[in-house]
C-alpha atoms as one frame of an Amber mdcrd trajectory, in Angstrom:
protein
  60.213 151.386 136.306  56.895 153.149 138.541  54.211 154.092 135.887  50.586
 156.415 136.520  47.659 157.824 134.807  48.505 161.632 133.426  47.308 164.040
 136.578  45.251 166.207 135.370  45.255 170.180 136.776  48.097 172.748 137.324
  52.070 171.761 137.860  53.132 174.535 136.496  53.534 176.908 139.525  54.427
 179.977 138.557  55.653 179.286 135.430  52.047 180.385 133.983  51.784 183.629
 135.519  52.732 186.662 133.590  56.614 186.723 132.910  58.372 189.821 134.906
  61.394 190.733 132.774  64.120 192.434 134.006  65.594 194.081 130.897  69.506
 194.810 130.384  68.930 198.609 130.677  67.195 198.086 133.841  70.410 196.484
 135.697  73.734 197.679 135.492  76.582 195.569 134.766  77.898 194.484 138.094
  74.174 194.066 139.520  74.185 191.682 136.778  76.988 190.142 137.531  76.528
 189.508 140.900  73.059 188.267 139.893  74.903 185.223 138.540  77.370 184.836
 141.720  74.265 184.788 143.704  71.831 182.206 141.869  75.224 179.673 140.719
  77.416 180.250 144.146  74.990 181.836 146.636  77.878 180.678 149.601  80.166
 183.901 147.938  77.430 186.055 147.678  79.087 189.555 149.040  82.606 188.100
 148.406  83.053 188.667 144.582  83.454 192.145 143.560  83.011 193.389 140.307
  84.891 196.640 138.467  83.940 197.821 135.019  87.358 199.541 133.141  86.061
 199.650 129.154  89.875 200.588 129.003  90.999 197.148 129.589  89.201 195.699
 126.008  89.207 191.817 125.465  91.312 191.414 129.251  90.073 190.277 132.375
  91.933 190.913 135.662  91.382 188.282 138.708  92.606 189.202 141.901  92.402
 189.581 145.901  92.950 188.189 148.756  91.516 185.543 150.951  87.683 185.504
 151.383  87.572 188.318 148.968  87.313 188.110 144.932  87.636 190.984 142.338
  87.350 190.454 139.093  87.631 194.073 136.374  87.101 193.603 133.164  85.631
 195.937 130.396  81.890 195.006 130.193  79.096 192.508 131.820  80.140 189.473
 129.730  83.445 189.279 130.825  83.301 190.064 134.251  80.655 186.772 134.606
  83.303 184.728 131.892  85.860 186.010 134.250  83.908 184.847 137.515  83.386
 181.106 135.558  86.945 181.323 134.845  87.818 181.920 138.438  85.665 179.097
 139.190  87.333 176.491 137.455  91.303 177.316 137.594  91.469 179.045 141.010
  88.573 177.813 143.480  88.930 173.957 141.451  85.467 173.374 141.061  83.391
 172.155 137.941  79.897 172.972 136.022  78.885 171.012 132.983  75.591 169.798
 131.437  76.054 166.106 133.518  76.249 167.627 136.645  78.128 169.891 138.959
  80.657 170.197 141.588  80.323 174.074 143.264  80.613 173.841 146.683  83.338
 176.354 147.370  86.478 176.572 149.730  86.040 179.093 152.595  87.269 180.783
 152.716  87.218 181.871 149.168  91.027 181.152 147.466  92.805 183.774 145.779
  95.760 183.775 143.190  98.335 184.779 144.643  99.103 187.471 142.245  96.708
 189.090 139.955  95.924 186.973 137.064  95.019 188.344 133.365  93.338 186.282
 131.051  92.003 186.951 127.321  90.000 184.682 124.816  91.753 184.404 121.711
  87.938 184.282 120.003  85.464 187.430 119.845  83.364 184.717 118.542  81.842
 181.721 120.946  78.816 180.126 119.220  76.140 177.964 120.869  73.772 175.645
 119.516  72.688 174.517 115.896  68.693 174.455 115.118  68.997 170.994 116.274
  70.149 171.345 119.430  67.159 172.875 120.475  64.638 169.947 119.984  67.195
 167.086 120.588  68.898 168.816 123.566  66.035 171.858 125.124  63.039 170.779
 123.232  60.864 171.303 126.490  63.494 173.235 128.885  61.174 175.548 130.850
  62.577 179.360 132.412  64.049 177.636 135.748  66.439 175.621 133.368  66.915
 178.363 130.509  67.777 180.855 133.587  70.643 177.632 134.577  72.066 177.474
 130.813  72.255 180.719 130.712  74.339 181.486 133.635  76.413 178.283 132.220
  77.071 179.765 128.898  77.889 183.243 130.317  80.278 182.162 132.912  82.109
 179.443 130.018  82.359 182.210 127.736  80.323 181.829 125.046  79.277 185.232
 123.302  76.368 184.200 120.813  73.300 182.036 121.588  70.649 180.721 118.781
  66.802 181.171 120.130  63.633 179.585 118.837  61.479 179.658 122.105  58.781
 182.100 120.495  58.750 181.210 117.079  55.449 179.947 117.287  53.853 182.836
 118.024  56.180 184.755 115.676  54.354 182.393 113.175  51.243 182.706 114.631
  50.749 186.375 113.937  52.847 186.411 110.681  50.639 184.373 109.087  47.242
 186.028 110.415  48.242 189.234 109.364  48.546 188.206 105.949  45.096 186.501
 105.896  46.159 182.982 106.606  43.303 181.392 108.237  44.260 181.017 112.012
  43.104 176.943 111.971  45.768 176.424 109.640  48.366 178.411 111.060  47.899
 176.512 114.317  48.564 173.221 112.091  51.640 174.763 110.478  53.266 174.833
 113.995  54.893 171.694 115.117  55.597 170.673 118.218  58.404 171.788 119.939
  60.212 168.443 119.767  59.897 168.362 115.714  60.498 172.519 115.814  63.909
 172.442 114.735  63.364 171.111 111.314  60.229 173.480 110.908  63.004 176.212
 111.467  65.329 174.506 108.964  62.405 174.522 106.160  61.748 170.741 106.345
  58.244 170.065 107.354  55.644 171.804 109.063  53.284 170.966 111.477  54.283
 167.593 112.366  53.677 166.589 116.743  50.907 169.423 116.744  49.011 171.493
 116.841  49.566 173.242 120.060  46.991 175.534 122.056  46.636 178.862 122.154
  47.837 178.617 125.729  50.730 176.353 124.818  51.993 179.217 122.062  51.715
 181.959 124.042  53.734 180.593 127.098  56.286 179.720 124.518  56.476 183.389
 123.757  56.988 184.338 127.155  59.629 182.163 127.579  61.484 183.045 123.925
  61.390 186.920 125.549  62.979 186.274 129.029  65.256 183.765 127.385  66.174
 186.926 124.885  65.860 189.537 128.122  67.799 187.583 130.436  71.209 187.049
 127.339  71.368 190.531 126.513  71.307 191.354 130.706  74.233 189.296 130.536
  76.041 190.769 127.239  75.448 188.103 124.986  73.592 188.192 121.445  70.734
 186.476 121.102  70.038 184.982 117.430  66.540 185.526 115.838  65.495 183.631
 113.161  65.560 185.371 109.645  62.885 185.417 106.598  64.391 183.416 103.898
  61.102 182.852 102.503  59.527 179.564 104.037  55.696 180.132 103.778  53.117
 176.789 104.216  53.100 174.656 101.399  48.981 175.838 101.124  50.008 179.426
 101.346  49.093 180.693  97.915  45.962 178.943  97.838  45.237 180.515 101.161
  46.522 184.549 100.514  46.848 186.532  97.713  49.415 188.554  97.164  50.731
 190.790  94.159  53.941 189.817  92.508  54.326 186.307  94.791  56.266 183.403
  92.976  56.744 180.296  94.966  59.076 177.351  94.651  57.987 174.130  96.173
  60.482 172.533  97.710  59.463 168.572  97.936  59.966 166.322 100.675  62.604
 165.598 103.265  62.916 162.153 104.553  59.061 161.234 103.692  58.028 164.674
 104.991  56.402 167.863 103.541  58.470 170.554 102.605  57.031 174.347 103.880
  57.680 176.075  99.892  60.158 179.213  99.639  59.106 182.423  98.530  61.437
 183.609  95.570  63.796 186.369  98.029  63.876 188.566  94.575  60.058 188.346
  93.174  57.984 191.837  94.203  56.017 189.961  97.559  59.113 189.480  99.040
  59.731 193.202 100.787  56.509 193.086 102.328  56.218 189.770 103.846  60.068
 190.034 105.149  59.088 193.523 107.051  55.665 191.699 108.331  57.989 188.975
 109.751  60.648 191.018 111.398  57.721 193.334 112.812  56.301 190.003 114.155
  59.655 189.231 115.508  60.197 192.693 117.823  56.236 191.922 118.800  57.340
 188.654 120.427  61.126 189.263 121.618  61.059 192.734 122.580  63.885 193.519
 119.866  64.702 194.600 116.648  67.683 192.097 116.657  71.403 192.029 116.042
  72.049 188.822 114.166  69.462 186.027 112.354  69.403 182.785 111.637  68.189
 181.190 108.392  69.092 178.687 106.034  67.646 178.416 102.380  67.746 174.510
 100.779  68.570 172.874 104.182  69.420 169.289 103.526  68.066 169.661 100.095
  65.035 171.496  98.659  65.146 172.932  95.363  65.757 176.738  94.261  63.933
 176.662  90.789  65.180 179.281  88.725  65.538 181.400  91.786  69.029 183.412
  91.200  70.948 182.638  94.512  73.047 185.336  94.059  70.512 187.579  94.166
  68.317 185.687  96.772  71.031 185.964  99.143  71.080 189.878  98.058  67.319
 190.167  99.391  67.315 187.920 102.271  70.102 190.013 103.522  68.839 193.485
 102.459  65.880 192.871 103.759  67.590 192.285 107.273  69.543 195.619 107.079
  65.944 197.615 106.207  64.370 195.857 109.532  67.661 195.911 111.938  70.611
 198.344 110.271  73.939 196.840 111.023  72.559 193.190 111.810  74.804 189.445
 110.608  72.906 186.689 108.279  74.003 183.705 110.008  74.380 180.625 108.185
  74.926 176.902 108.661  77.743 175.393 106.132  76.445 171.764 106.032  76.089
 169.185 103.048  77.714 171.738 100.660  75.466 175.044 101.755  76.057 177.790
 101.680  76.797 177.006  97.838  79.272 179.879  95.956  76.486 181.590  94.446
  74.736 182.249  97.617  77.925 183.797  99.394  78.374 185.600  95.903  75.661
 187.696  97.090  76.314 188.078 100.813  77.803 190.896 102.496  80.852 189.876
 104.482  80.341 193.106 106.747  76.974 191.500 107.607  77.287 188.213 107.948
  78.411 184.795 109.807  79.183 181.106 108.703  79.092 178.173 111.137  81.587
 175.261 110.051  79.627 172.243 111.326  82.961 169.695 111.949  81.732 166.230
 112.499  85.333 164.964 112.169  86.240 164.162 115.266  88.999 162.576 114.349
  91.342 165.076 112.164  88.374 168.358 111.811  91.090 171.064 112.086  92.473
 170.785 108.777  91.635 170.929 105.270  88.872 173.090 106.176  86.468 174.915
 103.644  87.142 178.869 104.414  84.165 181.231 102.512  84.947 183.898  99.967
  86.259 186.529 102.938  83.285 185.981 104.818  84.087 185.437 108.625  83.220
 181.708 109.625  83.855 180.167 112.934  84.727 176.562 113.789  82.431 174.438
 115.507  82.476 170.948 117.033  79.457 168.295 116.153  80.606 165.345 117.762
  77.064 164.655 119.255  74.133 163.398 116.447  70.465 163.024 117.792  71.100
 162.935 121.748  72.464 159.648 121.185  73.990 158.102 124.491  77.370 156.618
 123.792  81.291 158.109 124.897  82.632 160.060 122.165  84.225 163.220 121.219
  87.771 164.659 119.902  90.368 164.344 123.285  93.061 164.754 121.081  91.682
 167.013 117.897  90.532 169.311 120.687  93.954 169.306 122.501  96.338 170.176
 119.087  93.233 172.381 117.908  95.374 175.681 118.094  98.248 174.258 116.111
  95.923 173.138 113.279  93.829 176.431 113.229  96.577 178.983 113.197  96.661
 178.690 110.010  93.355 179.887 109.196  93.158 182.971 111.442  93.681 184.798
 108.274  91.441 183.597 106.093  87.924 184.094 108.164  88.234 182.166 111.280
  86.759 184.506 114.154  85.727 182.012 116.413  84.497 178.594 117.687  81.114
 177.065 118.575  79.778 173.818 119.898  76.570 172.241 117.721  76.384 169.053
 118.859  72.695 168.083 118.551  72.707 166.345 121.854  74.765 168.167 124.632
  74.033 166.706 127.989  76.390 163.773 127.211  80.283 163.411 126.941  81.320
 165.978 129.732  85.014 165.086 129.027  84.868 166.374 125.598  82.803 169.433
 126.619  85.314 170.464 129.412  88.127 170.347 126.811  86.011 172.310 124.800
  85.606 174.706 127.120  89.295 174.882 128.595  90.322 175.242 124.476  88.122
 178.733 124.441  90.794 180.295 126.692  93.612 179.482 124.800  95.168 179.538
 121.417  98.453 177.019 122.083  98.006 173.210 122.420  96.540 171.392 125.571
  99.234 168.711 127.055  96.461 165.722 127.660  97.645 164.195 130.475  98.328
 167.380 132.537  94.702 168.376 131.769  93.147 164.659 132.458  94.631 165.321
 136.226  93.067 168.874 136.366  89.859 167.997 134.812  89.708 165.177 138.143
  90.820 167.163 140.304  87.755 170.112 139.531  84.971 167.907 138.303  85.659
 165.016 141.378  87.234 166.991 144.153  90.245 164.271 143.542  92.431 163.086
 141.623  92.711 159.054 142.256  94.907 157.632 140.725  92.626 154.475 138.802
  90.393 157.715 137.690  93.158 159.739 135.875  94.426 156.407 134.768  90.473
 155.254 133.443  90.502 158.657 131.767  93.889 158.376 129.717  92.672 155.185
 128.513  89.412 156.567 127.183  91.060 159.798 125.797  93.163 157.418 123.732
  90.760 154.453 122.402  87.000 156.205 122.863  87.720 159.532 122.694  89.998
 159.239 119.916  88.632 158.180 116.666  90.170 156.946 113.518  87.997 159.016
 111.021  85.333 160.635 110.588  81.868 160.159 111.696  78.301 161.003 112.404
  78.833 160.616 116.254  79.479 158.004 118.733  79.426 154.403 117.587  75.830
 153.417 118.386  75.274 150.095 120.588  73.080 147.424 118.832  70.791 146.894
 122.131  69.600 150.414 120.612  68.998 149.127 117.063  66.677 147.342 115.571
  67.684 143.296 115.676  69.391 141.543 113.047  71.826 138.963 112.946  74.532
 141.595 111.625  73.531 144.750 112.986  76.357 147.140 113.759  74.602 150.293
 114.543  71.322 152.053 115.238  70.101 154.491 112.969  71.059 155.467 109.431
  73.839 158.087 109.177  75.452 156.918 112.271  78.318 155.169 112.955  78.585
 151.209 113.705  82.894 151.588 113.611  84.388 150.043 116.708  87.804 151.694
 116.500  88.701 151.042 119.800  88.855 148.213 121.811  85.612 146.559 123.788
  89.004 145.675 126.768  89.829 149.289 126.808  86.442 150.387 127.875  86.214
 147.341 130.427  89.667 148.349 132.015  88.330 151.978 132.516  85.340 151.389
 134.349  87.135 149.193 136.499  89.440 151.786 137.016  86.336 154.147 138.501
  85.128 151.235 140.247  88.211 150.951 142.269  88.810 154.688 142.764  84.564
 154.205 143.973  85.404 151.381 145.950  88.581 152.779 147.691  86.760 155.910
 148.425  83.208 155.853 148.484  82.544 159.733 149.078  83.323 159.997 145.310
  80.069 158.433 144.590  78.377 161.321 146.502  79.904 164.210 143.984  76.739
 163.971 141.103  79.653 164.499 138.595  81.132 160.925 139.557  78.574 159.294
 139.774  77.223 160.430 136.483  80.434 159.316 134.889  80.661 155.929 137.542
  77.606 154.924 135.591  78.278 156.419 132.377  81.429 154.285 131.445  79.724
 150.943 133.073  76.865 151.679 131.008  79.574 151.927 128.196  80.845 148.835
 128.753  77.729 146.915 128.982  76.847 148.720 125.721  79.771 147.280 124.147
  79.697 144.150 125.068  76.561 143.564 123.435  77.842 143.846 120.285  80.067
 140.590 120.419  77.797 138.591 122.721  75.609 138.948 119.509  78.142 137.073
 117.894  78.035 134.130 120.585  74.687 133.747 120.268  74.845 133.605 116.637
  77.386 131.026 116.721  74.895 128.996 118.930  72.285 129.584 116.003  74.612
 128.666 113.203  75.683 125.288 115.155  71.828 124.148 115.449  72.643 123.742
 119.567  69.022 124.862 121.067  70.899 124.672 124.789  73.791 126.825 123.437
  71.637 129.218 122.200  69.005 129.236 124.911  72.000 130.145 127.007  73.610
 132.966 125.167  70.300 134.201 124.856  69.887 134.553 128.025  73.669 135.623
 128.758  72.608 138.667 126.014  69.164 139.881 127.636  71.127 140.007 130.641
  72.965 142.501 129.700  70.442 144.554 128.780  68.248 143.913 131.847  71.366
 144.869 134.031  72.194 148.173 132.030  68.571 149.596 133.046  68.930 148.582
 136.328  72.282 150.376 136.372  70.471 153.610 134.251  67.745 153.797 136.681
  70.500 154.758 139.546  71.184 158.127 137.959  68.590 161.013 137.289  70.122
 161.971 134.039  69.593 158.344 132.954  65.995 158.503 133.370  63.341 158.252
 130.576  61.253 159.850 133.271  63.205 163.087 133.527  62.872 163.434 129.737
  59.661 162.924 129.818  58.429 165.317 132.641  59.733 168.428 131.108  57.206
 167.413 128.180  54.593 166.625 130.506  55.115 170.030 132.271  54.320 172.349
 129.066  50.800 170.610 128.992  48.160 171.794 131.772  45.073 169.371 130.436
  45.073 165.820 129.919  45.089 166.346 126.030  48.048 168.488 126.204  50.112
 166.366 128.239  49.529 163.541 126.163  50.368 165.430 122.627  53.570 166.643
 124.835  54.186 162.854 125.786  53.431 161.685 122.347  55.907 163.794 121.046
  58.381 163.573 123.616  58.598 159.753 123.018  58.370 159.643 119.456  60.801
 161.773 118.633  63.347 159.723 120.651  61.859 155.938 118.997  60.267 156.370
 115.487  60.525 159.923 114.938  57.260 159.783 113.294  53.969 157.719 113.736
  53.878 155.947 110.529  55.584 152.869 109.619  58.898 153.542 110.846  61.209
 154.940 108.137  64.583 156.650 107.848  64.739 158.560 110.825  63.957 155.398
 113.073  66.166 155.298 116.217  67.869 158.263 114.908  67.351 160.107 118.831
  67.942 157.037 120.705  69.333 157.097 123.869  70.000 154.641 127.091  67.600
 155.543 129.203  66.350 153.719 131.971  62.864 152.825 131.140  63.602 153.099
 127.021  65.730 150.248 127.668  63.074 148.145 129.493  60.409 148.810 127.371
  61.250 149.541 124.190  65.007 148.262 123.333  64.452 144.828 125.301  61.642
 143.790 124.235  62.696 144.195 120.381  65.676 141.687 120.793  62.792 139.365
 123.238  61.240 138.643 120.100  63.579 138.453 117.786  65.498 135.731 119.635
  62.451 134.160 119.881  61.283 134.368 116.073  65.301 132.782 115.669  64.199
 130.026 117.694  61.083 129.055 115.780  63.787 129.161 113.087  66.415 126.951
 114.823  63.345 124.042 116.250  61.591 123.855 112.737  58.541 125.913 113.491
  58.691 128.361 110.804  61.512 128.885 108.329  63.405 132.020 107.843  61.298
 134.091 105.834  58.093 133.238 107.602  60.054 134.046 110.788  61.413 137.622
 109.928  57.751 138.598 108.428  56.214 137.721 111.890  59.084 139.522 113.817
  58.978 142.748 111.897  55.076 142.706 111.835  55.250 142.778 116.026  57.838
 144.966 115.809  57.243 147.961 113.983  53.318 147.131 115.814  55.308 147.567
 119.141  57.142 150.437 118.239  54.767 152.628 116.949  52.771 151.898 119.711
  55.340 152.924 122.350  55.111 156.457 121.552  50.958 157.049 122.650  50.945
 154.137 125.306  50.632 156.711 128.346  52.732 155.199 130.614  54.113 157.692
 133.000  58.087 156.829 134.288  59.871 157.706 137.525  61.650 161.012 137.503
  63.621 159.773 140.859  66.735 157.488 140.839  66.666 153.548 142.252  69.532
 152.080 143.593  72.754 152.577 144.621  74.906 153.494 141.915  78.495 151.813
 143.158  76.636 148.601 144.519  74.860 148.045 141.200  77.552 149.046 138.989
  79.865 146.555 140.970  76.854 143.749 140.782  77.037 143.989 136.820  80.625
 144.392 136.321  81.146 141.245 138.918  77.939 139.397 137.387  79.283 139.718
 133.682  83.306 139.161 134.852  83.537 135.999 132.744  81.654 137.392 129.619
  83.244 140.448 129.946  86.968 139.616 130.176  86.496 136.106 127.290  85.045
 138.814 125.155  87.508 141.432 125.659  90.223 138.600 124.800  88.292 137.199
 122.029  87.661 140.402 120.279  88.756 141.189 116.600  89.054 144.696 116.224
  87.600 145.142 112.870  86.281 147.960 110.444  84.312 145.793 108.183  81.017
 144.991 107.634  79.646 141.365 108.171  78.333 139.279 104.964  76.510 136.472
 104.551  76.218 134.467 101.306  73.190 133.184 102.503  71.595 136.790 102.256
  71.692 136.230  98.318  72.751 138.477  95.508  73.403 141.166  95.816  74.892
 141.999  99.037  73.791 145.126 100.492  75.556 147.510 102.896  74.662 150.685
 104.341  77.696 152.420 104.367  76.248 156.225 105.078  78.474 156.655 107.500
  81.823 155.537 105.968  81.191 157.991 102.508  82.165 161.165 104.097  82.715
 163.227 101.077  83.778 163.095  96.687  86.762 160.692  96.488  88.011 157.502
  95.712  86.525 154.548  97.705  87.586 150.919  97.244  85.638 147.994  98.757
  87.660 145.098  99.823  86.106 141.621 100.206  87.509 139.323 102.897  86.533
 135.344 103.077  86.565 134.384 107.107  84.715 131.347 107.448  82.320 128.499
 105.200  82.748 125.705 102.668  82.578 128.459  99.885  84.788 131.031  98.510
  82.995 133.678  97.285  82.710 135.072  93.671  82.262 138.980  93.025  80.623
 140.190  89.954  80.557 144.043  90.421  79.930 146.399  92.867  78.043 149.656
  92.566  77.349 152.432  95.158  74.191 154.223  95.343  72.921 157.553  96.425
  69.974 156.724  97.400  67.863 154.926  94.624  70.775 156.300  92.177  73.690
 154.146  90.808  76.797 156.710  91.645  79.778 154.868  90.913  80.912 151.055
  89.822  83.435 148.874  89.443  82.924 145.798  87.266  85.316 142.987  87.135
  85.693 139.074  88.229  87.177 138.519  91.565  87.100 136.148  94.420  87.780
 136.089  98.223  88.409 132.607 100.060  91.355 130.862 101.499  93.204 132.736
  98.510  92.343 136.079  97.170  92.215 137.644  93.757  91.217 141.127  92.674
  88.910 141.143  95.672  89.044 144.865  96.324  86.913 147.210  93.967  87.770
 151.220  92.795  84.404 153.501  93.430  85.337 157.176  92.250  82.446 159.465
  93.565  82.580 162.670  91.625  79.850 164.331  93.772  78.468 164.027  97.462
  75.125 164.128  98.669  73.617 167.621  99.807  70.907 165.748 100.750  69.448
 163.065 102.710  69.613 159.733 100.881  71.491 157.597 102.124  74.519 155.350
 100.192  74.045 151.246  99.738  76.943 149.691  98.370  75.972 146.530  96.468
  77.897 143.163  95.344  76.499 141.336  92.963  78.333 137.740  93.656  77.680
 134.253  94.079  79.631 131.184  95.292  82.178 129.166  94.301  81.189 126.069
  95.427  77.740 124.591  97.027  77.552 125.817 100.587  77.407 128.836 102.861
  80.492 131.707 103.946  80.757 134.271 105.838  83.174 137.505 105.758  83.377
 141.066 105.692  83.662 143.881 103.188  85.958 147.002 104.024  85.255 150.424
 102.748  88.049 153.006 102.635  88.645 156.726 101.566  91.781 157.250  99.701
  93.927 159.784 101.076  94.243 163.158  99.610
């Protein structure tokens, strides 16, 4: 990748000038809808007419003749959503977070007879807090303008807005007498603002300059104005009591009661003001005053969660606290609603008891893409929204719930009379997996089940302009394999390419999944299907939509092959065969290098694309350096200290990041193991040297000052053909050799206790069974006890003697987990073991939850 020094001087153009916003009141609904047509499909300007008819209620009618389209609805939001439905279903074009195909036929096609549509949902919600850091941290107005149009065309009704909270907090704190310099240190970088807004940390990645804070306030005001112009409801941040941890040292207030909140993954949390204390009404009033000043509106809906992923309620009466929080919202904005995220045990029954259902909405974050439409929580009469949460951290990997979304009409039917009022997309990384989100988008318009095979052909025609048989077959394979997870897990099955290396590595980050519930051979078949279609019809690759998907599916084949190729490297290592080891290492590293070359052919897979957005939020060398460091730190170590639990949480398979961050780690690891193999170092010394070098290089990456290219390089089809041909024999052999397994490998040589991170497999309270299976080696394994730990705390245990070898006896262990974590502690399984006879042995441990 190209690199150069930071450029000093303005690259911001008109972005830095004062923003001129047209308020919702200044533009008619019809004019606002016409403005979307002009921005998104300029060739259709003048050929689409809109008619406002308040009597239509929720219905939208699309009619007209070729060359002249008419959309009729009761308000501007439905007018724009109706045009979006027309674009996809009649004009048969496509828009997504991963490329558009918006060249319209001429003349514009029209329905043969008027079409009337109606969404079954009054509420369609966009974003959780994490989305706005992992996806949108550095978006400028141009990107936001496109996003708001996309949301409106898709039928979204509500969206969380956090840009501008930096200025809100500054004005709020300074107005209370809190020192300005400390207020600036309290405000984090946009990369980490999500967890600040949820009460998890303060100041990380900052301080920002006043110029940056003011620009973010301007951006937030403009976002809110445009959303209102298009009939959407911006959800602003309500006040639930957060203050800086040193607030009491700097501000004296009568009746102030503060509750310390401890730490969140080693970050100091803001403290919480008891909402029932005498000082809370003034703090709330000042907050909403500052909010109105920044955004120019009083707000209709407010987000805010107490005790997100931990925290301490102390002696707060949570029911009365909820009443106080909601009461303050009503006083500031009568008739408004409190939006609460349901995650990790929140909201508690105590909080729900103090919440007025008429002025509240719960977002149920659903990470289960296998069966997430069933056994859902309801919220004591409070309206709630089913929200998909398919992506964590913006990770790159094919994943989603095609079968789940296709049958969701049936699965959710019984919840309509139990408070369910809408749907939402709350994934942390939205610029991934267009297949999943396209099906979700179509799900917004029907309560019926969607036949997958028919839908896939329609999707291909919309997204690519054609539906070649090879592509449709590839989509069918993907939909029944990698897009059909076997159970609940937190996002995609991560590639070990992005992981800190070890022989037993299965995933990159702490809470993610390493379960390979699909076959490598299926991914290889799908990749070859896309290649066949592209080679037969090269014009397909000119569409950015097809090019993205071609690169993505070939990338997935390489990413998955690495896991199985590592087993070959290890076999050579275990055999003490140095020539074979060098050969297999070379093949592994070539997979990684070829992945980087493939990713470089599409700008959506470039580290430079993400980095440039961050750099553009700086106008001085110092501002650029700060934004660059935080942008890189978020996707690597997360913190500028010795990496901890969040290391690689936001791993991405992007050109530049693969070559300069992931590849060197693997080279270092293989070199350290070669030292062991050749007798230069023992295992402990080699591991210590590897970790020392790796941690130093990981921490240095974010601040290295290297700027990556924003321009793609190489022909996507040519590079995809080259890498698939270069690794043809390997891919065929690995696919044939693959042993589909959900187990976690163990090696007796690791010593006792054997330890397994099972955070991704422990999905709630219940009974789990850990089964140990010997695979090879001269010694059977004797198991003495198995214990489950939440962090350092033992939460379940089974003590009995069992063994596994050629024969098994009592090799399954029952673990009864009474209470599921509500914070970020990891689950670790520890097994006290010994060898039945001398020598090493290897096998797998499988952890399964008993069905209800």
